[in-house]
ZAMARGU-4260 file (C-alpha; in steps of 0.2 Angstrom, whole numbers, plus 5000, padded with zeros to 4 digits):
<rodrens>
0) 5000/5000/5000 | 5014/5012/5004 | 5021/5009/4986 | 5004/5014/4979 | 5003/5029/4990
5) 5020/5035/4984 | 5014/5033/4966 | 4999/5043/4970 | 5009/5057/4977 | 5021/5057/4963
10) 5006/5057/4951 | 4998/5072/4960 | 5014/5082/4960 | 5016/5079/4942 | 4998/5084/4938
15) 5001/5100/4948 | 5017/5104/4939 | 5008/5101/4922 | 4994/5112/4927 | 5005/5126/4932
20) 5015/5124/4916 | 5000/5124/4904 | 4993/5140/4911 | 5004/5151/4901 | 5003/5157/4883
25) 5016/5165/4872 | 5029/5174/4881 | 5042/5187/4876 | 5060/5187/4880 | 5059/5196/4898
30) 5045/5183/4903 | 5056/5169/4899 | 5070/5176/4909 | 5059/5176/4925 | 5049/5159/4922
35) 5054/5142/4916 | 5065/5143/4901 | 5059/5132/4886 | 5072/5130/4872 | 5065/5130/4855
40) 5063/5114/4845 | 5079/5109/4837 | 5072/5105/4819 | 5064/5123/4820 | 5080/5131/4825
45) 5089/5122/4810 | 5075/5128/4799 | 5078/5146/4805 | 5097/5145/4802 | 5094/5138/4784
50) 5082/5153/4782 | 5096/5165/4788 | 5108/5158/4775 | 5096/5163/4761 | 5098/5181/4767
55) 5111/5195/4766 | 5111/5206/4781 | 5118/5222/4774 | 5122/5229/4791 | 5130/5212/4797
60) 5122/5215/4814 | 5103/5214/4814 | 5103/5195/4815 | 5119/5193/4825 | 5109/5185/4839
65) 5105/5170/4827 | 5119/5157/4828 | 5125/5140/4832 | 5136/5145/4847 | 5132/5139/4864
70) 5125/5155/4870 | 5114/5156/4855 | 5106/5139/4856 | 5089/5145/4861 | 5081/5152/4845
75) 5066/5159/4855 | 5078/5173/4861 | 5083/5178/4843 | 5078/5195/4836 | 5061/5193/4827
80) 5057/5176/4834 | 5044/5173/4847 | 5039/5156/4854 | 5026/5147/4864 | 5030/5145/4882
85) 5020/5129/4882 | 5029/5119/4869 | 5043/5130/4863 | 5037/5130/4845 | 5040/5146/4835
90) 5024/5156/4833 | 5031/5172/4825 | 5044/5176/4813 | 5044/5195/4810 | 5059/5205/4801
95) 5049/5221/4798 | 5057/5237/4802 | 5046/5239/4817 | 5054/5224/4825 | 5072/5224/4819
100) 5074/5243/4819 | 5080/5245/4802 | 5072/5248/4785 | 5077/5239/4769 | 5092/5231/4777
105) 5090/5213/4770 | 5093/5206/4753 | 5086/5189/4749 | 5095/5176/4739 | 5082/5163/4742
110) 5069/5158/4755 | 5073/5141/4762 | 5059/5128/4760 | 5064/5122/4777 | 5053/5135/4785
115) 5039/5122/4782 | 5046/5114/4798 | 5037/5129/4807 | 5021/5120/4808 | 5014/5131/4822
120) 5019/5147/4814 | 5005/5160/4816 | 5013/5177/4811 | 5025/5178/4796 | 5031/5196/4791
125) 5046/5198/4779 | 5042/5215/4770 | 5054/5224/4760 | 5066/5210/4758 | 5070/5210/4739
130) 5071/5192/4733 | 5075/5198/4715 | 5062/5188/4706 | 5065/5171/4714 | 5051/5159/4714
135) 5037/5162/4726 | 5038/5150/4741 | 5024/5137/4737 | 5027/5129/4754 | 5019/5144/4763
140) 5002/5137/4759 | 5006/5122/4770 | 5008/5134/4785 | 4989/5132/4789 | 4990/5140/4806
145) 4995/5157/4799 | 4984/5172/4804 | 4996/5186/4798 | 5005/5185/4782 | 5015/5200/4776
150) 5026/5198/4760 | 5024/5215/4753 | 5038/5222/4742 | 5047/5206/4742 | 5049/5205/4723
155) 5045/5187/4721 | 5043/5180/4704 | 5032/5167/4696 | 5013/5164/4698 | 5005/5166/4715
160) 5000/5148/4721 | 4981/5146/4722 | 4984/5134/4737 | 4986/5150/4748 | 4968/5150/4747
165) 4969/5136/4760 | 4975/5147/4773 | 4958/5149/4780 | 4964/5156/4797 | 4972/5172/4789
170) 4966/5188/4796 | 4979/5200/4788 | 4986/5197/4771 | 4999/5209/4763 | 5009/5202/4748
175) 5016/5204/4731 | 5012/5193/4715 | 4996/5189/4706 | 4979/5188/4713 | 4975/5171/4721
180) 4961/5161/4713 | 4954/5155/4730 | 4949/5170/4739 | 4933/5163/4743 | 4940/5151/4756
185) 4947/5166/4766 | 4931/5170/4775 | 4941/5176/4790 | 4951/5189/4781 | 4950/5206/4787
190) 4965/5215/4779 | 4969/5212/4761 | 4983/5223/4753 | 4990/5219/4736 | 4996/5236/4732
195) 5011/5242/4722 | 5013/5227/4710 | 5010/5223/4692 | 4993/5214/4694 | 4982/5213/4679
200) 4965/5208/4675 | 4948/5212/4683 | 4944/5214/4701 | 4942/5197/4709 | 4926/5190/4717
205) 4925/5198/4734 | 4907/5192/4739 | 4913/5179/4751 | 4925/5190/4761 | 4912/5196/4773
210) 4925/5200/4787 | 4935/5211/4776 | 4939/5229/4783 | 4953/5234/4773 | 4954/5232/4754
215) 4970/5240/4745 | 4973/5236/4727 | 4982/5252/4722 | 4995/5255/4710 | 4992/5240/4699
220) 4986/5238/4681 | 4969/5231/4685 | 4955/5235/4673 | 4937/5232/4669 | 4920/5239/4676
225) 4916/5239/4694 | 4898/5239/4700 | 4889/5240/4716 | 4887/5221/4717 | 4906/5219/4719
230) 4904/5226/4737 | 4887/5219/4741 | 4893/5208/4755 | 4907/5219/4762 | 4897/5227/4776
235) 4912/5228/4788 | 4923/5237/4775 | 4931/5253/4782 | 4946/5257/4770 | 4944/5256/4751
240) 4959/5259/4740 | 4958/5255/4721 | 4968/5270/4716 | 4981/5271/4701 | 4973/5257/4691
245) 4963/5257/4675 | 4946/5254/4683 | 4929/5261/4678 | 4916/5263/4692 | 4899/5261/4685
250) 4888/5263/4700 | 4870/5267/4699 | 4865/5284/4706 | 4852/5276/4718 | 4865/5263/4725
255) 4866/5263/4744 | 4881/5253/4750 | 4880/5242/4766 | 4897/5249/4773 | 4902/5266/4781
260) 4920/5270/4774 | 4933/5279/4784 | 4945/5281/4769 | 4940/5282/4751 | 4955/5282/4738
265) 4949/5281/4720 | 4962/5292/4711 | 4962/5288/4692 | 4947/5277/4693 | 4935/5284/4681
270) 4918/5288/4689 | 4912/5304/4679 | 4905/5314/4672 | 4893/5316/4686 | 4898/5318/4704
275) 4896/5301/4713 | 4880/5302/4723 | 4883/5287/4734 | 4896/5297/4743 | 4881/5306/4752
280) 4878/5290/4762 | 4895/5290/4770 | 4895/5299/4786 | 4912/5294/4793 | 4924/5300/4779
285) 4941/5306/4785 | 4951/5303/4769 | 4943/5306/4752 | 4954/5305/4736 | 4945/5305/4720
290) 4957/5315/4709 | 4958/5312/4690 | 4942/5304/4690 | 4934/5312/4675 | 4921/5322/4685
295) 4914/5337/4676 | 4899/5340/4687 | 4895/5355/4699 | 4899/5351/4717 | 4882/5347/4725
300) 4877/5357/4741 | 4877/5341/4752 | 4896/5338/4748 | 4902/5351/4760 | 4892/5345/4775
305) 4898/5328/4771 | 4916/5334/4772 | 4914/5342/4789 | 4927/5330/4797 | 4937/5326/4782
310) 4956/5327/4786 | 4962/5325/4768 | 4952/5329/4752 | 4959/5328/4735 | 4947/5332/4720
315) 4962/5338/4709 | 4964/5336/4690 | 4945/5334/4686 | 4934/5346/4677 | 4923/5352/4691
320) 4915/5368/4687 | 4904/5382/4694 | 4906/5393/4709 | 4908/5389/4727 | 4892/5390/4738
325) 4891/5403/4751 | 4893/5392/4767 | 4900/5395/4784 | 4905/5377/4787 | 4922/5374/4796
330) 4933/5360/4792 | 4943/5350/4805 | 4958/5357/4812 | 4971/5347/4801 | 4961/5347/4785
335) 4970/5347/4768 | 4960/5352/4753 | 4967/5349/4735 | 4955/5357/4722 | 4968/5361/4709
340) 4967/5359/4690 | 4948/5361/4689 | 4936/5375/4682 | 4930/5383/4698 | 4926/5401/4696
345) 4921/5416/4707 | 4928/5421/4724 | 4936/5410/4737 | 4922/5405/4749 | 4922/5406/4768
350) 4919/5387/4768 | 4938/5385/4766 | 4943/5397/4780 | 4950/5385/4792 | 4959/5373/4780
355) 4977/5373/4785 | 4982/5366/4768 | 4973/5374/4753 | 4978/5371/4735 | 4966/5380/4723
360) 4979/5382/4709 | 4975/5381/4690 | 4957/5386/4692 | 4947/5402/4686 | 4946/5411/4703
365) 4946/5429/4705 | 4943/5444/4717 | 4952/5447/4733 | 4959/5434/4745 | 4949/5434/4761
370) 4959/5439/4776 | 4953/5423/4785 | 4964/5413/4773 | 4979/5420/4783 | 4975/5405/4795
375) 4982/5393/4782 | 4999/5385/4783 | 5000/5380/4765 | 4991/5391/4752 | 4993/5389/4733
380) 4982/5400/4722 | 4994/5400/4707 | 4987/5401/4689 | 4970/5409/4693 | 4963/5426/4688
385) 4966/5437/4704 | 4969/5455/4697 | 4965/5467/4711 | 4979/5477/4719 | 4973/5472/4737
390) 4975/5454/4734 | 4989/5453/4746 | 4980/5463/4759 | 4975/5446/4767 | 4993/5446/4773
395) 4990/5460/4786 | 5004/5469/4795 | 5003/5467/4814 | 4999/5484/4823 | 5014/5491/4832
400) 5015/5503/4846 | 5024/5515/4834 | 5009/5515/4822 | 4997/5518/4836 | 5007/5534/4842
405) 5004/5541/4825 | 4986/5543/4828 | 4981/5561/4829 | 4997/5567/4823 | 4997/5562/4805
410) 4987/5550/4794 | 4984/5534/4804 | 4989/5517/4797 | 4975/5510/4786 | 4975/5494/4796
415) 4969/5504/4811 | 4959/5517/4802 | 4948/5503/4794 | 4943/5496/4811 | 4939/5512/4820
420) 4927/5526/4816 | 4933/5544/4814 | 4925/5550/4830 | 4932/5537/4840 | 4950/5543/4836
425) 4947/5559/4846 | 4944/5549/4861 | 4960/5539/4861 | 4970/5543/4876 | 4987/5550/4875
430) 4995/5541/4890 | 4994/5524/4883 | 4988/5525/4865 | 4992/5507/4861 | 4980/5501/4874
435) 4967/5514/4870 | 4967/5508/4852 | 4966/5490/4857 | 4951/5494/4868 | 4942/5501/4853
440) 4945/5486/4842 | 4935/5470/4846 | 4946/5455/4851 | 4943/5445/4836 | 4948/5459/4824
445) 4963/5464/4834 | 4969/5446/4834 | 4966/5445/4815 | 4977/5460/4812 | 4990/5456/4824
450) 4993/5438/4821 | 4987/5436/4803 | 4997/5423/4793 | 5009/5419/4807 | 5008/5401/4803
455) 5010/5403/4784 | 5024/5391/4778 | 5020/5390/4759 | 5013/5404/4749 | 5011/5403/4730
460) 5002/5417/4721 | 5011/5415/4704 | 5004/5417/4687 | 4990/5429/4692 | 4988/5448/4687
465) 4991/5455/4705 | 4997/5472/4704 | 5003/5486/4716 | 5017/5486/4729 | 5021/5471/4741
470) 5017/5476/4759 | 5034/5479/4769 | 5028/5469/4784 | 5035/5451/4783 | 5043/5451/4800
475) 5029/5441/4808 | 5030/5427/4795 | 5043/5418/4805 | 5038/5401/4798 | 5037/5405/4779
480) 5048/5393/4770 | 5042/5395/4752 | 5036/5411/4743 | 5032/5413/4725 | 5025/5429/4718
485) 5031/5426/4700 | 5022/5431/4684 | 5012/5445/4691 | 5012/5464/4689 | 5020/5469/4706
490) 5030/5485/4707 | 5040/5495/4719 | 5055/5489/4729 | 5057/5471/4736 | 5052/5474/4754
495) 5067/5475/4766 | 5057/5465/4780 | 5059/5450/4768 | 5076/5448/4777 | 5067/5444/4793
500) 5060/5428/4786 | 5074/5418/4792 | 5068/5400/4788 | 5064/5404/4770 | 5072/5392/4757
505) 5063/5397/4741 | 5061/5415/4735 | 5053/5417/4718 | 5049/5435/4711 | 5052/5432/4693
510) 5043/5442/4679 | 5036/5457/4689 | 5041/5475/4689 | 5052/5476/4704 | 5065/5490/4705
515) 5080/5495/4715 | 5093/5484/4722 | 5092/5467/4731 | 5089/5471/4749 | 5104/5469/4760
520) 5093/5461/4773 | 5092/5445/4762 | 5109/5440/4768 | 5101/5435/4785 | 5091/5422/4776
525) 5105/5409/4777 | 5093/5394/4773 | 5090/5400/4755 | 5092/5387/4742 | 5083/5395/4727
530) 5082/5414/4722 | 5074/5418/4706 | 5071/5437/4703 | 5073/5436/4684 | 5064/5447/4672
535) 5062/5463/4683 | 5069/5480/4683 | 5082/5477/4697 | 5098/5487/4696 | 5115/5490/4705
540) 5130/5479/4707 | 5128/5460/4710 | 5130/5460/4729 | 5146/5452/4737 | 5136/5445/4751
545) 5127/5433/4740 | 5143/5422/4740 | 5147/5426/4758 | 5131/5423/4768 | 5120/5412/4756
550) 5131/5397/4755 | 5117/5385/4753 | 5111/5392/4737 | 5108/5380/4723 | 5099/5390/4711
555) 5103/5409/4708 | 5094/5417/4694 | 5096/5436/4691 | 5093/5436/4672 | 5084/5450/4662
560) 5087/5464/4674 | 5098/5480/4674 | 5112/5473/4686 | 5129/5481/4682 | 5147/5481/4688
565) 5159/5466/4688 | 5156/5448/4694 | 5162/5448/4712 | 5175/5434/4716 | 5164/5430/4732
570) 5152/5421/4721 | 5165/5407/4719 | 5161/5402/4737 | 5144/5396/4732 | 5150/5378/4732
575) 5133/5370/4731 | 5127/5381/4716 | 5120/5371/4701 | 5111/5384/4691 | 5119/5401/4689
580) 5110/5413/4677 | 5115/5431/4676 | 5111/5433/4657 | 5104/5449/4649 | 5111/5462/4661
585) 5124/5475/4660 | 5138/5465/4669 | 5156/5470/4663 | 5173/5464/4668 | 5181/5447/4666
590) 5175/5430/4672 | 5184/5426/4688 | 5196/5411/4687 | 5191/5405/4704 | 5175/5397/4696
595) 5185/5381/4697 | 5181/5380/4716 | 5162/5379/4712 | 5162/5361/4720 | 5145/5355/4714
600) 5149/5360/4696 | 5166/5352/4697 | 5158/5335/4700 | 5152/5323/4687 | 5135/5314/4689
605) 5120/5318/4698 | 5120/5327/4714 | 5112/5321/4730 | 5100/5336/4729 | 5082/5334/4725
610) 5069/5346/4718 | 5056/5340/4731 | 5057/5348/4748 | 5046/5343/4763 | 5043/5359/4772
615) 5039/5355/4790 | 5027/5366/4800 | 5026/5369/4818 | 5018/5355/4828 | 5004/5366/4834
620) 4999/5370/4816 | 4999/5353/4808 | 5004/5335/4809 | 5010/5334/4791 | 5024/5340/4780
625) 5020/5350/4765 | 5030/5344/4749 | 5035/5356/4735 | 5044/5352/4719 | 5054/5367/4713
630) 5054/5372/4695 | 5063/5385/4684 | 5061/5393/4667 | 5076/5398/4657 | 5084/5398/4640
635) 5089/5381/4634 | 5096/5378/4617 | 5088/5394/4610 | 5071/5390/4617 | 5063/5394/4634
640) 5060/5379/4644 | 5052/5376/4661 | 5060/5361/4670 | 5053/5354/4685 | 5055/5335/4689
645) 5073/5335/4683 | 5078/5352/4688 | 5091/5346/4700 | 5100/5336/4686 | 5103/5352/4676
650) 5120/5360/4680 | 5122/5376/4670 | 5130/5393/4669 | 5123/5407/4659 | 5132/5424/4657
655) 5125/5428/4640 | 5120/5445/4634 | 5131/5455/4645 | 5147/5466/4642 | 5160/5453/4648
660) 5178/5456/4642 | 5194/5446/4643 | 5198/5428/4639 | 5188/5413/4644 | 5197/5407/4659
665) 5205/5390/4657 | 5199/5385/4674 | 5182/5383/4667 | 5187/5366/4661 | 5188/5360/4679
670) 5169/5361/4679 | 5167/5344/4673 | 5149/5342/4679 | 5142/5356/4668 | 5128/5352/4657
675) 5126/5369/4649 | 5137/5383/4646 | 5132/5399/4638 | 5144/5414/4636 | 5136/5421/4620
680) 5133/5439/4616 | 5148/5447/4626 | 5164/5454/4621 | 5176/5440/4625 | 5192/5438/4617
685) 5207/5426/4616 | 5206/5407/4611 | 5195/5393/4617 | 5204/5384/4630 | 5212/5367/4624
690) 5205/5358/4639 | 5187/5362/4634 | 5186/5343/4630 | 5186/5339/4648 | 5168/5345/4650
695) 5162/5328/4645 | 5144/5331/4652 | 5141/5346/4641 | 5125/5345/4631 | 5124/5363/4626
700) 5139/5375/4622 | 5135/5393/4616 | 5150/5405/4613 | 5142/5414/4599 | 5144/5433/4595
705) 5160/5436/4604 | 5178/5441/4598 | 5185/5424/4601 | 5200/5419/4588 | 5211/5405/4585
710) 5207/5387/4580 | 5193/5376/4587 | 5202/5364/4599 | 5202/5346/4593 | 5197/5341/4611
715) 5179/5348/4607 | 5176/5334/4595 | 5178/5321/4609 | 5163/5327/4619 | 5151/5314/4614
720) 5135/5321/4623 | 5136/5338/4614 | 5119/5341/4607 | 5119/5359/4604 | 5134/5370/4598
725) 5135/5388/4592 | 5152/5396/4588 | 5145/5408/4576 | 5150/5426/4573 | 5168/5425/4581
730) 5185/5426/4573 | 5189/5408/4573 | 5200/5401/4559 | 5207/5385/4553 | 5199/5368/4549
735) 5184/5362/4559 | 5191/5347/4569 | 5184/5330/4562 | 5172/5322/4574 | 5155/5314/4574
740) 5147/5328/4583 | 5155/5343/4575 | 5151/5339/4557 | 5133/5335/4562 | 5128/5353/4567
745) 5120/5365/4555 | 5133/5376/4546 | 5124/5392/4553 | 5132/5388/4570 | 5149/5391/4562
750) 5143/5406/4552 | 5152/5423/4553 | 5169/5415/4555 | 5177/5420/4539 | 5193/5411/4541
755) 5185/5394/4546 | 5184/5380/4534 | 5180/5362/4532 | 5164/5351/4534 | 5150/5355/4537
760) 5154/5372/4529 | 5154/5373/4510 | 5171/5382/4511 | 5185/5369/4509 | 5202/5371/4517
765) 5218/5375/4508 | 5225/5357/4509 | 5209/5350/4501 | 5209/5363/4487 | 5227/5360/4482
770) 5223/5341/4479 | 5211/5346/4465 | 5198/5335/4457 | 5211/5325/4447 | 5222/5321/4462
775) 5206/5316/4471 | 5202/5304/4456 | 5219/5297/4456 | 5218/5294/4475 | 5201/5285/4472
780) 5209/5274/4458 | 5224/5270/4468 | 5212/5265/4482 | 5203/5254/4470 | 5219/5246/4464
785) 5224/5242/4481 | 5208/5233/4484 | 5210/5223/4468 | 5228/5218/4472 | 5222/5213/4489
790) 5209/5202/4482 | 5221/5194/4469 | 5233/5191/4483 | 5221/5181/4493 | 5215/5171/4478
795) 5233/5167/4473 | 5237/5161/4491 | 5222/5150/4491 | 5226/5142/4474 | 5244/5139/4479
800) 5239/5131/4495 | 5227/5119/4486 | 5240/5114/4472 | 5254/5111/4485 | 5243/5101/4497
805) 5236/5089/4483 | 5253/5089/4474 | 5262/5081/4489 | 5248/5072/4499 | 5239/5067/4483
810) 5254/5058/4476 | 5257/5049/4493 | 5239/5044/4493 | 5237/5037/4475 | 5255/5031/4472
815) 5259/5015/4482 | 5278/5015/4477 | 5280/5034/4482 | 5271/5030/4498 | 5283/5016/4502
820) 5298/5026/4497 | 5292/5040/4508 | 5289/5029/4524 | 5306/5020/4521 | 5314/5038/4520
825) 5306/5042/4537 | 5312/5026/4545 | 5330/5029/4539 | 5329/5046/4548 | 5323/5038/4564
830) 5338/5026/4563
</rodrens>
């Protein structure tokens, strides 16, 4: 009996231990340190090591915890691996950047099929590991316990296996490849993301995916017609993204969907010409993107109330017409409104007064800009029809105590006078006029004047007909980063207070009527990357402080003004400059030799710069960064070009149409990154530097209408990329060097050089004339003779070989006595 009692006690103890052991679930690394440690299964550890051998760790550190060493035996402690504390089986393999802490740091050679040993795997995430088109891992369809599968941006090749439809426990699916055929079996699927692939064909059958909440098929090549029946069973759908495909939405006007969408992204899906009426049923929209959708309707009145809580709205690149309704609706605090490239008319409505991001460019809007728009952080009203001189009045100057002191003495400032009646001015106290004025103005009005536009980051009013002077009160625009007032009729001097906008990076005032000099205060704007004040009436010498204080400049365009004096040597300190344009001014003197230290121009290839900037706004204004792609308009190969997306690939110097004298410095040949060099229409002398051939990146070279003499350097013929060359109207002489490029240009590009000869000019050089026609004919005949002699030589050699071969070998073959005699002779030699 005692033996039975001991057995019973041992059984109860084992049962208690087993019960305590089975109460746990999945544990992380810290829990395993404090509880019972369970080592991973050996075959699963080996499977993970085989998987690691199929990867290239670019940092050589992210998977350093994976190994065969004694201290690394427990794979449950490896980075990206989680196990069950019950059995030790691997439940999760996640190498996403959220887990490993790095992005795009793995390169895939192959995905090991030994991963099939992870039978209990529930979570597999390998996003952004480039497998370079290797075969999609078919064995994944055998991992039937998977609930989360993320193979997005893995670049697998081959057809997607239909067996993946057997993963009926999947809740999250994000992958690359073709659309699986067996979607119908994935009834538990809640998240489906097949975006950013090359998927073709029509939209798959979604009727059985009743649990689906997120559907993203964007940026593919899907085509066909979509009707309401495609979504008839998707009552839980919240996020719909079919953008950037070739789909057509043919949805009946009376269709009432069963879902309530939070995000609608249907860019490039054709749904016009009428505005989609079914949107009226969606009450929870936060993100609405229906740009480039072929809509040419008038915005319905119900649309604005629908968008009360919209954070992002994009209706750009449609043909939406008509005027805005006169509503007083306010948008959410962080709303972004994209309504550009439509046919909207009339004045800007108050309905948009609280949008921090407002893009109404390329419409037909007119009238003044409401002062309430000064609340915006990003404001793009370019390419409209604003004409009135008070258009810029929305950017009100704050009231200073100095201005208030002028009350009663002289004419009061208009910003104050417009808010206070004449009789009230007499009652203003003399002891503290600032407080007296403030007491007469309502709180809201005073704040509107005093803090207007303080949060403005991006302002684009270009390509309108705005005239008048720009207010000289930019001090309070402390957050402004981009300002574009180009292509208007603004006059007067550039405001000096512009130098108080310390964060500004882009300043464009091109094609206006500004006069005077560049304000010295601009040297305080040390963050400036782009300055374009071309096509104005500015004058005075080019400031030395441009090269001393603004060393971040990449684009400096002062063309078509009245600048005079010489080129200051300080400009050579602009080591980041890529686009330097001083053309069509009155600049004299010589080109400074120090140009060779313009570092970026002296480097071949593309720079690390980009034409797109993200302008961050203060955190209290917005959660988003505002992107902007800079552009520039300039002369390129005798034509005016506007370059945008590839602007930062263009490295150029244009000093044409000035009064420059002296020789072209040989140091200019150090600027091997130059794509365009234009020194035409000056008074330059001397010869073209022999090292001009070093500029192998040159696509355009214009030295026309100067006084350059001497011969054309032979090195010029070695520039293979040269697509435009103009050397006309100089004093060049001698023969045009022979080269593929130089003979291919039109003769007019060499015109006006009386001593120049050779192809493509009709004028032959002296050595060609002396030969005459007869000598040239003799030369051709001699060449023909050489060709015949060469042909006869080869024919004779062939006949001689045949005769010799058969004369000797044929005799030995056909004559037995000769053959015996020959063999006897050879034996004798051997003896």
